N, C-alpha and C positions, 0 to 999 in steps of 0.2 A: 604696753607690751603692742610692738605691731603685731600686724596680720602676713604673713606670706603662703605664697601656693605651695602646696604640698604637690608630688609628682602626678594624685589622681586628680587635681585639679580643686580641690579642696581647700579653704583658708583654715592657716595654721596661724595662731597667736604667737607670741614673744619670736620672733623673728626677724632680723633685718629685711627691710623692702628692699626687693632684687627691683634693678632697672629692669624694665620689659622688653623682654626678648621681640626681635624683630623678624618677620617673613616679609621677600621682596613681595612685592604685591599688594598684600595684604593692610587694610587701614586698620587701626586702635581702637577700638567702641566702645561707650563709655558704661556704664553699668556691670552685671554680672555678666561671665561668658565663660565659655568651657575650654578646655585646650585644642586646638586645631591639629587633626591626626596629618600623623605625615605622609605625604601623598604616594610617596617611593616606600614606605610599609604597608602590607597587609592589613586590611581593617578585620577585627573580630567583628561576624556576623551572628546574629543568633540561629542562625538557620544553616549556617555554618560553610556559606559561598564564598567568594573571593569578588564578588563580582561587582558590587555595588550596588545591586538592585532591591529597594523595595526593603530599606534598611530602618529601623525605627530608631536604634540607637548604636552609637560608635566609640570604642575610645583604643586611642595610643596601647599597641602592643610590646613599643620600646620605652623606656622610663625616662632613659637620659634622651632621646628624641623626642617625647614627651614635654620634657624642661624646657627645648628648646624652642616649640612652637607653640608652649602657653601666652596666654595673651593677657595681662593685668588689666582689668579695671575699674574701677570708679566702684567702693563697697556702696552696697546699698542695706544698711543694715534692715532689721525686721523687729517688730513693734518688740521685741522682749531684750530685745542688743545683743543675740546671741554672736552677734558678728558672721554667721553663717549666710550665704547667698544663694540662691536660688535660679538658674540662666531661666529668660525667659524661652521659650520655646520656638519664636522666631530666630532667636542666635543660632541655635542649634542648625536649623533648616539650611541658613544662608551659610553657614559654616560646610554643611556638608556639599551642597549645589561647588562650592568650590573649588571641593575637595576632587569631586565628578568630574567636573570642569578640566580639571590638572592631567585627572586622568585620561579621561576621553581624549585629552590633547596630544598626550602622550602617544595613545595607540593609534590613532587619523595619523599622526607624524609617523610611525611606523608603515603605513603605507596598508593597517589592516580594515580601514573604516568600506565603506561600499560609497561609492560616487552617487548614488542614485541621489537625485533629488541638487546636487551640482553641477552649475550650467556650465561651468570651466572646465571641470573634469571630464563630461558623456562627450563621448564620440557619435555622434549619427552616423549609421551604415550610408555608404553611396549607392547613387543610383542603381549601380552595378552589382553591389553586393546584394542587393535587394533583389532584382534579376538573381544574383547566383544560387539564392536561395529558392526562388521559385523554377530554375533548372533542375535544383539538384531535387526538388519535387517531381518534378515531370518526370525525371528518369526512373525515379524510387517505382512511379508507376508500373513501372515494365521489368525492373530490374529485383523488386521487394524492397518494402520498408525499411528493412535492416540493412539495405547493401552499402551502405556510407555509414555504419556505424565507424566512431572512431574522427579523428581530425582529418580534415582535407589538409593539410599539412604533412602528411603521412607520405613516408615512402612509399606505401604499397601502388601496383599500378594504377588502380582504379581511382584510388585517389589523388595521383598525381594526372591522370588523365582528368577529372572532375575540375583539380583547382585550375590546368592550361587551358578548358573551354571557359571557365569563366574571366582567370583572370589574363591568360598568353593569347590566346587565340584572337591575330587579328581580325579576321573574320566577325566575332562578338556576337553571334549566334542567340538571337533573343528565348525566352523561353518557347515561344510555342511555333519551333522550326519544325518543319515535317522533315530536316534533315540532323535532328539536333541528336536523335540516339545510332544514327548510325556514325555521325562523326565522332563520337564519341567512344565505340567500339572499337574505331582504326585506332584512334587514339590510345585506348587503353590495352591494342594490338601491341602496335609500337613498345609502349613503354613496358609490356610484359614480355616482351622478344628481346630487349636490348637490354637486360640487369648485368648479366654478366659479361657482354661485351658489344660493342655497337654494330650494327648491322655493314655489309659491304655495300648493301645498293639503295640508298632509300632516297634520290633524286640527284638530280646538281649539287656537286657541292663547292661550297664557293667558301676564300678565307678560312676564319678558325674551323668552318664545320670540317674542310678534308681531312684530321684526323679523326672524324668521329665517324663516317663513312664514304667510302671509295668507290670506284663504278668497277663492277665486274664483268659489266656490259653496257655498250650504251646505247641508249636507244632515242631518236630524233625527238619523239611525240615527247618523255619525259625528260627533255632537257632539261626543262625550267622548274620541274613540277616535285619540289621537294614533298616528303611527310612531313608533317606539322609547320605549312605556310598558311600562306591567309588564304589560298584559293580555294575552289572546291575539293572536297577531297576526291571527288570524280576523276580530280586531274592527280592526283597524289601516285607517284610512280607504282605501276603493277595493278593498277584500280582500274576498273572501266565501269560504269552505268548505262542504264540503258535510256535512250531518244530524253524527251523531256522534263521525264520523272525524276532523274536524278539520282534512283534507287542503285545502291551497288549492287552490279550482278556477277563479277569478277577479280578475285583476287590471285595473279599468278605472278610471284616473286621466287625462285631459285636459286640453292645455293647463296645465301646471304647471310649463313652464320646465326641463327635464329636460334633461340636460347629458353630453356624453362620449359613449362608447360602447353598445350595448346589450348587457349583462353575458348572456355567454355562461352563467352559473349560472344561470339562468332554464330553461334545456333543459332540468334536471332538477325542476322543480316537473310531474315523471310525473302527476297529476291535473288537472291544468289543463283547465279546455274552453273560457277567453275568456282572451285577452290584448290588450286594447285599450290603449294608449299612443301615441295621435293628437293632432296640432297640439304637439310638443314641439320640441326642436332638438340630438334626437341624431344625430350623425355618423359616418363609417365604414360600413360593411356588416352588414348582417344576419347576425348567427351562423347558422354553419348547427347547432348545435344545436338554436336553438328549433323546426326540422324534426322533431323528435325526440319531440317532444310529439303522439302518436299519437291520443289523446282531446280534441284541441284543433278546437272548432268554429269559434270566430272568432280571425280573425290582423288589430286595426287598429294599422295603423302610418303611416298615413296623416302630413299636414302636419308631416313633420320634415326631416330633411338628409340620409338616407341617398346614399349612393353604389354603385358595385358592378352588376351583372349579377342577375340574376333566377336563381335555383337552382331549376333544376328538380326539386328533390328540395321543395318544397313540394305541388306540384301532386299527388303520392302520399301526400299526408298524409291517412287513410282519412277522416277525418271532416270536416276542413274545408269548412263553410260559408259564409261569408264572410271574401274574401283583400282588406285593402284597402293598397295599397302607392302610392297616389295623393298625389301635393304633393308628390316628393322629388325628388333629383335621380339617378336610378338611370338604366343608361344599356345597351344591347347590344340582342339582337334578342329577341323574344317565343321561349321556346322552344316546340321543336313539342309538347313533353311538356304544354303547356297542354291538350288534349283531354284528359287524366286528370285532371284538376279535379273534384271530385265535388259540389262547391257550388253555389251559387243566383248568388251575387254575386263578380263581378271588378270591383275597381279599380284601376285602373292609368293613370289618368289625370295633365295635369300631371307629367310624365317628361321624359327625350331617349331616348325607344326610337325605336330606327331598322331600317331592312328592310320588309317586306312583312309584313303580315298572313297568319297561318299560317293554312290549311284546316282544320289541327288542331283551331282555337280554337272553330268549329261543331260539332265533334263530341262535346262535352260532354253529357253526357245531364240534368244540373238545374239547370244556367244557364239565370238569367232575366233577369239585367241585366248587360252587358258594356262597360264603360266605357275609353277608349281617347283620349278628346279630348286636344288640347293637346301632340303628343309629334312626333317626325319619320317618323313611317313614310310609306312609298314606294309605288307600285304602285296595282291596283287591289283591289277589295271582291272575294272568293271567290266564285265561283258556290255554291260548300257553303254560304252561310248559310241556304240550303234547309233544312238536314238541322234548322235549329233547330225545325222545326215539329215536331219528335218531342218537343216539349219539353213537359212537362203542366204544364195550368194551374192554377191555387189563386188563390184568392179576389182576391187582388190582384198575381197574379204575370202572365207571360205577358213575353216577353223584351223587354230593353230593350236598344239597341243606338245607341251613341255614339262616333263616330269625329269629329269634330268637331276643329278647329285642326290638321288634319296636312293643309298645304300642298298638299306634296307627291300627296295621295293623289287620283289620277285615275280615269278612265275612267267608264262611266255606272254607275248606281243599277240593281241585276241584279233582271229581273225573277224570278228566283227568291225574291228577298223576299215574292212572292203565298204564297209555302208557306208562312209563316212565319201563320198563320193567325189566331197570339194576342199579334202584338206589342204592343208598348204606346206606345213611345215610336221616335222614330226621330233622329239627328242627325249632320248629314253640313256643316253651316254653317262656312265656312273653312275651304274645299277644293279643288282643281281638278275636280270631279266634273262633268263636263255630260252633257246632252242632257234628254230631259224623264222625266216621273215614271212609270214603268209602269202602265198601266191595272191590271194583276192588283193593286198593293196597293191600290186602290180596290174591288176586288170581292170581295178575301180578308180583307181586314185589316181589318175593321170594327170591333176593339176599340181600335182607334189614339186614343192622347187627342194627343201631341204628332208636330208634322211639323218640324223646326226646320234650314231648308235655305237660311239668307241665304247674301249674297259666296261666289255659288259661279259659274259658267255655266249653270246650268239655264235652257232658255227653252222653245221652243212654246207653245203652249196651256195655259189651263186645264184640266181634263179638266172634263168636266159631272158625269164621275164620283164627283167633290168631296162633293156631296150625300150620299153612301151614307155618309161616314163621320160619323155623327150622333154619336158620343162624345168629336169634337175639341173640343179646347182649347185650343189652343197653335196656330197655323199663321204661320210664319214664313215669307216666301220674298223677303223685298228684297233686293237688288241682284242681280238675276238677270238673265235674256234672256229673259223671257215676253212674251209678243204678245196683241194680243186682245183681250175684253173681260172682266167679271166673270163670269161664267154666273149666268142666276138660279136655278140650282140652287143656291148658296151661301143662298141663303133656310135651307135643311133645317138648318146647320149653326146650331142655335139656344141649343149648348153654347159657343159661341167665347167666351172671356176675353182672347187677345190674336190680333191679326189683321195682320203686315204686310205690305204690296204694293209698298212705295215704291223705287222706284231701279231699274223695269224702265220705262225709254224708248218701248217701243212698245207696253205697256199701255193703251187707251183706254179711253172710255166710259162709262156712270154707271152705278153703285152698287147694287143691288139694295133699292129702298124697305123692303121685307118684312126683308131682313138686319139694318139698321140698326132694326127697329120690334121686333125677335122679340129683339136682344141690348144691345144700349144702353140702352136706356129698361125693360127689365127691370133685376130687383135687382140682380143680378151688375155690369151692367154691361159695356162693351167698348172695349177698347185696339186703336183701331183707327186705323194710318199707313197714308198713301196718298199719289199726288201731285193734290194736290186745291189746292193753291195757286196763284196767275198764277205763270205760266212767263216769268222774264227772255231776252229777246228782242236777242242783241247784232246789230245792224246793218251791212252793209257801211262805212260814216263811222265806227261807233266807236260810235254813240250805242246806247243799253239803251232795249226798251222794253218791256212786262208782254203777256203773250200769253195763253190760254185754258187755263187749267188743265188737264192730260191727264186725271184723272181728275172728274169730276164726283160731289161729297160732300152728298146730303143734307143739308139746316141739321140741326147738334147731334149726325154721325153720326159724323163724323170725327176722333176726340181731337187728331190731331195731321196738318198739312197740309206738304207737302214742294213745295220749286219741282222738279218735274223736269228742269230744265237745270241747275241749281247742286247741287241736295242737300241746301240747307238748309232746315229745317225749323220748326215753331212751333205752339207749342199754340193749340188753337180754344178 
């Protein structure tokens, strides 16, 4: 009786001998042999793993497939003639190596193998890529070791900037360039501020670039110097550098539709003396890193959408001369540290500041203009305003104070204003300030050019000492409670350009002829608004008749006459 293979690889007698199954690529071997496992089936491993590593033995898990892969070999009978065969260990090892080779080939074919050691697949870094690694390392020394975490192909502005510096910048700066950091900062600034919408102006636009940003204004100096061009960043539109060092000293770009938040990296431009980014669309808070620019003289951030409070650190910037925070959405109180401000110009108008005016405001040593109009300030004007008399007068200097539009600001105009003998401008329109204008103002503040006090609760008579203010150009006192008549001394105000006195129902009389002659009929003209129109009078029966004007204006003198009863004004 003939032997035959059982599915488990054991020869069984009395079964007809089957023709040998063939497996492509595998030679039949003489002698005893075990079936070769199907490479597509998982192997049963003693330690339970299926990775084929460290396998002492293996057997097929599918009997049918085992039959297909069984390889009959010539029997080698034992001395006892039992017909059983024992496979040499070498055959088992060879079979396993073949199976492992097939498995590995399949896995590598799917792309899951490492290319290490394969010279055909290994890609070497280009020289610029090698430099790029050094550039990244140099920047991280300043920006921090985790600054570039993530892929350099990221859409984050700092990642895009790094990619541009390494791969797209025509100048191809080396890692040891002294201007690497500032060029990166400006590039990052460009990407940060143009994500939502393109700039309006970034240098001369040509070809397809025209749609990306266009000229808001023309400047021949910048006509060919577009941002992210190959020229020095010192020549990019709006940028200025100092001498041979080519360190950035100024970024001055206005009304350019910048979006997003103000990048904190600008605080690393340590040589900057001017940062003027007015009339943009910045949001968020002003980064504290900006206040580390100890050389900064001009910080112009008006006309944006900044929120948050004023950081007291801004007043400790030693060389800061001009501070523009107007026309934003900033809140909170005015810090008392404002008294440390070393500069001349303070602009805090059109925000939502609350609380009282700190008396320390008037302790500043050099400030010539203070603008706090149209906020939500309350309380009274501190009498410490007289400290401003210590300010040094310059050609067009002299303090100017603007507290207009703070409806909750109340009390009277402090007589201490009279101590500020170089006062140029005074605004307190649309407030709740009441009382008379102090005489000290007329006697000592002879440099006054502007007094704007409309829509308040001011009253009393118009002082004859108004005639001493011969430099006065704008006098607006409409909609108050003044009474009496316009003094003849107003004839001395020959430099007036605007005079509004309408809306004072108790102010009557005749406007002095010489006042009109000296102002209306001279070359500069005069915008003169008074209650010089006939007054509508409503009777008890409901009928309306026209009465005499409150004020009599010489022919051709008043540019606009108002009805003292209704407030309706008409041009003359």
